N, C-alpha and C positions, 0 to 999 in steps of 0.2 A: 303702691309694691302689691307683686301678687302672693297670692297668700293661696295655702293649704289645708282646707273643711277637714279632706278626711284621710285617712293613713294610705288608701290604697294609690292617694293622686302623689303622694312624696314622692321625692327626687335622690338616690344616693348619694352622698359626700363625694368629692375626691378625696380620699383616705391620707396622701402624703405629701408634704409642703409642696416639692419640688416639682410638682406635676402644678401646682398650681401656674405657672409662668405662661402655659400652652391654655391656659384658660379651657380645660376638657374637663367633663364631665364622669363619673363615672357608675360602673352601672354594676360591680361587682363587692360584696358584703366581707365583714367579719368575724369568721367562722371556724370552728374548728371541731373534729369528731372523736369521740370515745379510746383515747391509748395516741392516738397523735393530733397532740395541740399544738396549732400555728396560729406563728404573731398575725396583727391585721397585713389581708395582701394587698397591696398597690398593681393592680394589673394597666399594662395600656387602657385610656380612655380613647373614646369615641369624638370624632372633632365633629361637628356641625356644620357644611357642605350651604358655602354661599352658590348656588345657581339663580339665572338669570329664569326673570320670568316667564309664561309661555305669552301665546298671543291674547292680547285682548279681547275679553271676550264676557257673556253675563252680562252686568247691570251698565256695563260701557257699550254696551252693543245691540242695545234693545229698547223698548220700551223702560224697562228696570235701571236703564244710565241712573245713574248714581247724582240722587239729586244734593247737590250744596249749596245750590245758590238762594240767596237773601238780598234782597231789594227793598227799595224806598221808592215812591213818585210825591212830587208833590206838583202844584200845576197854577200858575196863577190865574190874571181874571181877566176877560175881553172875548169878542165869538171867536178869535183862533188863537186860545190859547198857547201860554207857554207851559213847555212843561220837561219837567228837572227828570231826570234815573240817575240813580246810583247802583251795579248791580254786584255782588261782593260773591266770590266762588269762595266759600270757606278753604277749601282742599287742596285748592294753588295759591290762594292768597295774592289771586287776581283779581283787580276794580274794574268795570267798564261804567266809561259818565257816557251821561248824554241828554240833551238838552233841545227838543224839539217845539217847531211852530205847527199845530199837533192842528186837524179840523175837529169838530163835533165829535165824530165818530169814533177819533182818538184810535186811528188808523195805525197810523208811524207808531204811537206809542204800546200797543197791542204787542204789533209785529216784536218791536224789539223785546217784550218782555216774556214771549213765547218761545223766543231763541233760545234762552238757558230756563224756563219753566221753572221760577221760584219757588223752594217751601214755603217763604214765608214773605210776605210785601207789606210793607210800614208803609200808612201813609196816617196825617195829620187824623186825630179825633175829628178835628171840625166840620173834615170831609163824610163820615160814618152817621153821627149826628146832631142835631134828630130826623133829621132826614140826609139819605146819602146823596152825595153828586152824584152827577153820571160818571165821571170817570169810575168810581169805584163801582156801582151799577156794573159798567161797562168790563171792569176786571173780572166780578164775581159770574159775569155768564159767557166769558173768551177763556179764562184759567180758573178754574171750579176748583181744581187741585191744590188752587193755593192758598194757603190761610193767610188771612186779611188781617195785623193785626194795625189797632189804632196808638197813633203815640201820641203826647202834650204839644201843637203846633207849636211851643216855643222848641222842640227841639230842631224844627227845621230851620238852622241859624244857618245863612249862607256863609256868616264870618267866620263861625267853628265850623263848617265845614271844611274853608279854605286853611283853617289851621292845623284839621287833620290832614289835610295834600303834605302840608309845607315840612308835619312834624314827617309823615310813613314814608310819602314819596322819595322812592329810590334816586340816588343824587345826580345819576348820568341823565338823568332824563329830567329833572324838576325845571331846568330852564326853559324848553321847547313848549312844557305842560304848562307851567306858571305864566307865560306870554298872552295867552289867549285864555284861560278858566275863570279869572278873576271877575269878568264880567257877566259869567254864566248863574245868578244868581239863584236860582233854583236847581240846578245839579249841585252845587254846590250845598244848598239843603238838606236838600235827598243823602248827600255823604255823612253832612254831621251826624245825621238820624239813623244809617248802618249803622256808623264807628258807635254811635253813644249806645245804639243797641249791643253790638258784641261786647262790649266793656263790662255794661249794666248787665244784661241779661245771659251773657255765655260765659263773664267771667272768663276772656280773653283778653290781649292787647296784642300790638305788635310792637318787634321791635323798631326804634326810629333810622325811617331810610331805609324801610327795609319794602314795603309795598310799590306792586308792580302797578300804578293806574295810566287807562289807557282812555282818552276823547275821541268815540266813535260819532263819523255824521250817514245820516240814514242814507245818503247820497250815495256811500260807499258801496252799498248791499242791497243786493234785490230784496224788494219787500213782500213776503207771505202770512198773510192771515194764518193761525193755528188751526180756522178750518180747512184752509188750503193744504198742508201741512198732511191733513189728521187726509181729507179726501184722497191725495195721489201716495198714500201708504210711506213717507220719505224714513221714521226714526220706527211707527207702529203701525204694524200689522191690523189692521181692521178685523178681523176675525178673530185676535189676540191669540191664538195658539202656536206660531210662526214669524219669530221677528226676525225671522233670517229671510223672510220673503217681502222683506223695506229695498228701499233703493241702499240706506245704511247699511243690512244687509249683505246685498250686494257686492257693494261697494266695500267694505271693510275684508279688507286684505292686509290690514296692518300688524304690526309688532311689538307695539308698545301700548301703554296705555296714553301718551301724552296727542299717539297719530292719532289713535283711535278718538277722543276725543276730537283735537282738531277738524278730523272729516265733519262727524257728526254735525259742528259748529258752522261749517261750510255749506253741510249738505240747508241746513233751516235757515243759509245767510249770504246765499251766495254773491261772488263779485261781480259789480257792475263796470272794472276797468278794463275796458280790453287789452292795454299793453301787460297788465301784473298776471290778466290771463292767457296770455298767448306766451307771454315769461314760463309761466308752469309749463304751459303746452310743450316748449321746447323742453324743458328739464325731460317732463316724461318719453319727451322721441329720444333723447339721447340716451335715458338710463335702459331704454328697451332694446335698443340700438347693439349697445357693448354689452354686454353676456357677463364679463369678468366682475366690471364696477356692479352693476345690479348684483351677481350673486357675493360681492366682498359687503357691499352695502345688508343687504339681507343677515348675513355673518353677524354681523355686528350690530344691530338693532335688537336682535335678538337674545342679550345679553341684558338689555334697560330694565331696569325694576321701573318703577312711578316716580321720576324725575321731580315734577310738579309736587307729588304728597314731601317727595323729601325736604324740598326747598320752604315748603310750608311747617315743616319741623323744623323749623331752623329760627323760622322768626317769630311766631306764633305761640306766646308763651306764658301762660294763669299767671292771672294778677294776683294771685297767689304762691306761694311756692308747693309746690308739685312734688312727692317723692319718685312719684311715676314717668313724671318730668325731668328727674336729673338720674335715676334708673335707666333712660333709652339713651341718652346723653352719646352714651362710645357707640350704639348703636347707630347712629344717627350719624358719628363720623365715618364708621365703615361702611356705610350706604352710599357717603358721599365719594370713599375712593373708589370702591367698587366702578360705579359711576363714572370718575376721570377716568377712568381705567378703558373703562366701555368708549366716550367720545374721545378717545388718544384713537381708536381701531376703526371709528371709521372715518375720524378725520383721516386717517393715514388711507380708505378706502376711495375717500373724495378726492386724494391728486392729482389724478388722470382726467377729470370732469371740466368742459371748458365753459360750458353756462354760465351766467351771470349770476345768476340765484344760487347754483349751485355753489362757486367761486363764493357765495355771501357768506351758504352755510358754510363752509371750509374755514372762513375766516373766525364766524364767533367761537366754531371751538377751536379754532386754535389759539383764542384770545389769553394773553400771557398769563393770565389771573388763575385761572385756571390749571395750568402749571405751579402758580404761585403755593394753590389748595395742596395741589397734592407734597410739594415739598415741606410746608409745615405740619402734614398729617404726617411724614414718614420722621421727621425728625424728632416727634413726640409719642406716638403711638408705635406698640408694638408691633411690629408687622406679623404676629401669628396671632391674632385677635380674629375672631371670628362672629360672626353673629348669634345672639343669644337672644333663648324665653324662655329656659328654665327660672325661679326664683337662683337658686344656688346659681348656676349660670349668668346672671347681668349680677348678683353680689362680686362674683369671682372675678368678672370680667370688667366691674367697676374699679375694683382694687388695684387689678394689675396689668390695667389696659395701657397705664406710662410706660412708656421703656424705664431700663433699670438703670438707674448712672444719670438721670435726668433731674433727679430734686434725690441728694440723699436727704432729709429730714423724711421725704415718704420712703427711703427703703428702709431706715430705721422704722418709719411706724408697720413698713410690713413684715420683716421678718417676725416685730412683736406678734403681729396678727397668726403669723404659720407657727409660730412656739405655742402659741397658745391651741391653734388647729395638732401640731402635736401631743399637747396635752391629751384631747380628747382618747386622738389614739390609741394614745398608752395606757390612760385608762381600760379603754374598751378590751385593749388584749389581755388586761389583766382582769378586768371581769371574767375572759372565756376562759382564763387556767382555773381561775378559782372555783369559778362553779359550773365550769365542764358543759357550757353550754355553749350551741353559735349561734351568734346577734349579731344580726344584721343594723350598722350604723344606716341614718336614716335622717333626712332632715326638712325643715320647712321651717316659712316667714316667723309664722307666731310661735312656735315650741324650740326652734334653732334644732341643734345635733340631740336625737334621740334614739331608744333601741325599740327591733323588734323584731318578734323569732313565731316562728309556725309551729302550729299546736305538734306538732307531730315530732318536730325534734326536740321538746322536751320532754326529759330520764327521769326525773321523779313529776310528781302529781302537781305539785305546785315552787310557783316561783319565790327566787330568796326574798328577805325580810328588806332587804336595802332596794329590790326595786321598788318602787312607787307611779302612781299615777297610772295604773294598768288599766290597758282599753281593749275590750276585745271586740272583734271587725269579721266576723267565718272564722276563719281556720286561723288566723294571725293576731297574737298581742303585742300591745307595742308599749315602753313603758322608758322610763327614766329613775334618773337616783338623786339626793340632793348635792351630790360630787358633779353631778355632771349641768346640774344647776349653776352651783356658781361656774364652773367653768365657762358655761354659755355666756353670764351673766360678763365675765373677762373677755371674750371676744368682742361682745359688742360695743365693748368700750374701748375694747381698739380699734374696729372697725371703723367707728365714729372717728378717728381720728386720723385715720388713710383715706374714710369718705373726704373730708374739708381738706386736705392738702388734691387727691386724685380728682375730685369736682373741680375746683378750683383752675386748675393745669388744664383739663377740658371743657371746661366753659372758655378759660382764657385764651382757648385753638379756636375754639363757634367764635365768639366775637372775631376775631381774626377773619376769620370765614364769613363772615355778614356783614364784615363792611363791601365787602365787592360781591354783595351779593347777585347783583345787576348782571354776573356775568353769567351764575347760573340759570338766572331769568333767561337769556338769552339763548343761550347754550340747548335749554329744555325747547323754547320756543322752535329752534332750528331741526330741533331730531322729531319735533312732532310735524313740521312741514317736510321735513324729507320723507319720513316713515309714511304720509299720506301720499305722497308723489311716486315715491316705489310702489303703491299697494296702486295705483293708477295703471305705471308701465309693466305691473305683472297683468295687470288687465287687459290692455292691448296688445298681450301678445297669446295669451292662453283665450282670450274670448271672441277675437275679429272683431276691432274697435279702430275707428278711423278716427283721425284727429279734426275736428273741427274748425270752417273758416268761418269767419262772422264779419258781414255784409248786410243792406237793406233791407235785406232779403232774406227769410225762412223758406231754406232746401233742404230736404232729408231728403235722401233718393235707398227705397229696402230698410227704412228702417224698421229697429226692432224694438220691442218693450223688453229695457233688460230684466225686470222680473220673471215677467212670464216665459221669455227666453228662456232663462235659466232654469225654469219650472217644465218648462212642456219643450225642450229644446229641438224636441224632432218632430213637432208641427206646427209650430208657431210657422205662422204666413206674413212678411214685412209688409210693412206699406208705404209710397209714397207723400211726402208732402211738400207743395209751394206755395207759399204767400209771399205777395208783394202788394206797393203801393196802390194797384188794380185790383186786387182780390183780398180784401183788408179782411172783412169776415164770410167766412165761411160756412156753409148749413152742411149736415149729415146726417143722414135719410137713410133708414138699413132696420128690416124686420131686429124685432128685441132677437141677442143673445147671436149677433152678428157683429160684436164687436166691439160696438162705439165707443164704449165709457173706456175700452182698454185702448183704442185710440185715442182717445184725448188725451189719458194720461199719458200714451208714449212721448206725444210731442211735449208735453212739460217736464216728462222727468229726462227727457234728452237733452230739454232748453240749461234746466238743471247741473246735468251733469258736463257742460261744453262751458260756464260759465265758472262754476266752480275748478276745472283746468284739465278733464278729466276728456279722455277719448270715449266715443258713442256709436255705442253698436247701428252701422248703416254702411251703406258702400260708400255715399258721399252725403255733406251735410254742411251748411252754412244759416247762423243764427244770427237775429238779430240780439245786439242786446235786450234787455227783458228788464224795466228796472222794479215795473210789479207784477207778481202774480197770484190773478185773481183761480177759483173754480168753486163753481156750482153742480155737484156729481150726484145724480142720485143714486143712494144706496142699493138701493133692493126695488126689485122689477118687480113686488106690490103694491097694484094702484089703492089697495087697500091703507095699506104702508102707509105711503106716501102723501093719504087723504090727511091722517092724522099731525104730519108736519108739513103742513101746508104753508101756518106763521111762520115757520124757519126760514122754508124756502124764500117769502116773499122779504124776512129779515137779511138775508145774506147776499141777494140782489140790490136789493137799498145799500147795503154798505160799497156792493161794488158799480155800482152805476156811481153814487158819492165819487169814489178812487179811482175810476180807472181813467186813462189818460192816454195820446198816443204811445206811448214804450212801453202799454202795460201788454201783459200778453193772459186771456182767457178765454177758460175753457165752463164751457156748458153744458150742462147734460140734461137731458128730458126735464126741461122746465115748464111746468103747468098740468103737473100732469095730477095732482094733489087737487083738481076743483074739478068740475064741469068742465067739458070741452069747450062751448064757445066764451067759456071765463079764462081757463086755459088761453084758448087761441088767440083773446084779447090781449091778455096780459103777455103771450112769448111779443107779435109780434110789439108793442110798445117797447118791451126794451129792445128787442131784435134794430128796430130805428135808433134807440138813442144809444147804441155799442157801435150800429154802423157812421153816426153820424162823430164817434169819438174816434176813430181812424188808428183805436187797438187792434192787435193781433186776435181777431175770435173766434175760434169753434164753437158752433153750436151744431149739439144732435138734439133732432126731435123727430117726434111722430108725427106732428104737424105737418101733412103733404102742402099742405093748403101754400105753407107759408114759402115754398118755395116759389109759387105764381107772384103773391102778394109784394115778393119782397126782390123783385128783378127788375124795379122801377130803379133800384140804384143801382149802378153801374160797378160797383167795391163789391157787391156778392159772389160768390160763386156757391153753387152748388153740387154735391158728391154724394155720392149713395154705396153703402157700404154694403157687398157685398160678400165675395170672396175677397176682395181689393177695394179699396179706394179707386174709384174715377169720376170723371166724369160723370151725369147723370143726366140719360136718358127712355125719354117712354117706352116702356115695353110693358105688355101688360101684365098684370097684378096676381096676386096669389089666386083671386075666385077662380078661377073658372079651372085652373090646376087642381085646386082642392077641388068640383065640381068632378070632375075626370073621375078622381080619385071614390067617389063614394058612386058609383056606378049608374051616373042619371041617366035616361034615357041618349042616344045616340043623336035623333033629330034637335032635343033641346040643346044640349052642347051645341053642336052646329048654329042656330039659331041665337043662340047668346053670344057667340064667338064672332058672326054677321051686325051681330046690336052693337058690340063692343067696337069692332074698329070700324064700324062707319061715324059712332060716335065719336072715338077718338079724333078720325078724320078730320071729324067738321071741329072739334075742336080745335084744334092745330091749325086750321086753314082763320078760324075765328082770332088766332089769338094772330096769326098771322098777319094779318088782315087789317089789324088794331091799330093806329096813325100812334097814337100812344106806346103801343111795344116796340115801333119805332122806335122814337126819340129817341126809348131807353138804350136800343139795341146800337144807336150811332156812337149814344154815347160811352158805351161799353167799349167799344172801338176804336174808339182815339184817344178814354185812359190808359187803353192797352196800349196802343201804342208811342203814348206819350211815355208811359213807365219802359216800353223796350227802350227807347232814344235816351232814354237818363241813364240806362245801363252801358247804354254804344259810347254814351260821353265816358263813361265811368272809365275805359277798358280805352278807351281811342289811344292813350298813351305808347299803351305795346299791341296797339295794331301800326300797318303801314296805309298808305295812305286812301290803298289800292282796297286794301280790306274794308277799309273807312264809306267808302263809294259804297261797294257792292253791298256792304249792312245799310247803311240808308237807304239802299235803291229798291233792294228782300224787303225791309219795312216798309214802303212809300207803297210798293208793288200788293203787297198784304191789304193794305189800308184802302188802296183803291178798287179790290178787288171784294173787299167783307161789305162796302160801302152800295157797291152796283147790287152785293145781291141782295142786300136788307131794300133796295128800290124795285127789286121787281119781286117781291112780294104782294099778291092782293087775291 
């Protein structure tokens, strides 16, 4: 219960019992002036207003994202160990379960944990000592800000975990969840540890059948490790100065706390199901094209508070009785009433929508159980009740929230309470007349009703003897009387009687709502998803984004880095990207500060945007579904700094090489800068060879020009050079001669240097072209490219006429012959 420790923080009570029905606070005092003695006045008080929260910001939209996750991890034995995960959000009371067949690097486990970044991770005590397990070491390394708490291995019981799920899982989803979960032993064991910890260490528990459990399969989402999320600045800016300069900051036009959390989770865990992604894109397209619906939804969403937090307040109860929990009961009901009104406004705005997903959201928000909640509240709660925060406001709210006439005994008890309050004001009025002092009634939780007066209002040198417990603070005196002390005791007695009956009625109402809490869960999820999609619709209209396609190739025309474009909108130069089966490995060279790192991040960020269902900044874009995204990006151009992190660089590459597959997207920036030139080149070449064979889409930025020549033997390698734009690399004079000219060297030396440079370049080119091995590589490259073109033609052949198909094949054949003849003619 709220308490007031000083006089300056007290509240002035409502002095007239008739005012209690409106649960309003008064601010005027009981006063009297010499020669004009008045009774205690009862002016009209001010209502506490109910306003919708503004757009989610602060912690939810940056690295300061309020972390309320607690997790438990347990692994089995074997070379490919089974790892069980249970991650509980204490703020929203949603629980994510997962069981993974992981590798020795624990890539899947770390990726799943990094999405939620729990503040505390429970592990079996046997995994911590006397020798730490590889899993614990990996968690400590990749999630340094999470506290690892060892607990008894006996608490990781799959039997107990299943009992917790059967007890707490919402009934509507129990059948589907319990169908496959009993065999996920490690996942169940982790669940047991989490819920035991919440009950014993956090003194909280949940109501039966009130928690939403979700079993997630890793294949449903793109996997990114925490190094990649950091390198790409998805939710946290590397400089740490402005978290709006992240992908989350750019895309976050959400209007609700739920939508903000949904966006953050999706950015860290993009979808892999193309059908689901396209459904989202259809929603974005429909909302961006229907202005009336767009603005109606925007207006409706602005009124929402945090519905997830509201649900938690209903279902999460302290293990021991709490006065504070009881005091907030009516506030929870009022918040729910406001939320139900907000659901209705959004439902009406969705009526014209035709998209299947939008219709599903409409159906969830129109659930008959939500209307039932509203009817229950209207039958029990006084309609004039508003939110209260002050001690006196909460007391009055708790007493008078239930409608008059709902319970006869309660009405009688409240009348007794009102009469006791009236007696207080009568006593004070008598004091005013008797002592001719301007008195002000104050209230605090600890003292009840007491009196105060300012020093300049005293007509005599001292207070009358009847005033006791006098305390002076600044220019104010506070005090009470024996009579007031007795009346406060009587008020407390009558108050307890009112509380017992009022609390029971409100608790019965809460229990009826809790029995169908799953309807609120689903409605809240629907609002979160709708808010995120509406944010995407806003972005595609104000920032010239286009809808992405999905294919076996990666094609981006005039792509733009979403964050850099927002910061430097007038100076950003778009770039093209093309990756197919014929050129899966792209070497990108260019001078320092030419934008290689920005280009790499741009490709990765646009891929993430496409797979969360967002339009992308480009003139045209098509993506291959990426199941894993890896990065190794140099964060500083200082060679000295990189030298000190060479070991980290190698560990990151080992992690990538161990987990990469043909459905991966890999971006690597300046590998090998932290060591000597020869060692760096050798390491870079070996890594490149391995990645080339993986068939993953790889973008490899390097300062080693030798790689463009040594890797030319592989037909699926493309060489690009970045200056002001990305284009096929061509031999050109290096910057050395230009630099020499700028330094005013003698003209004859410059002229001779140019002659020698041109001659050497010509000899080198003839030698390269005359090499038989180069011809073999060139022929293989042509064959691979032609084969890829034939596959593409076959994919679109159903939409082509027979004549168009023949022409396309003939054109491909003629180009192949011409290129082969050109290769034969080299010598």
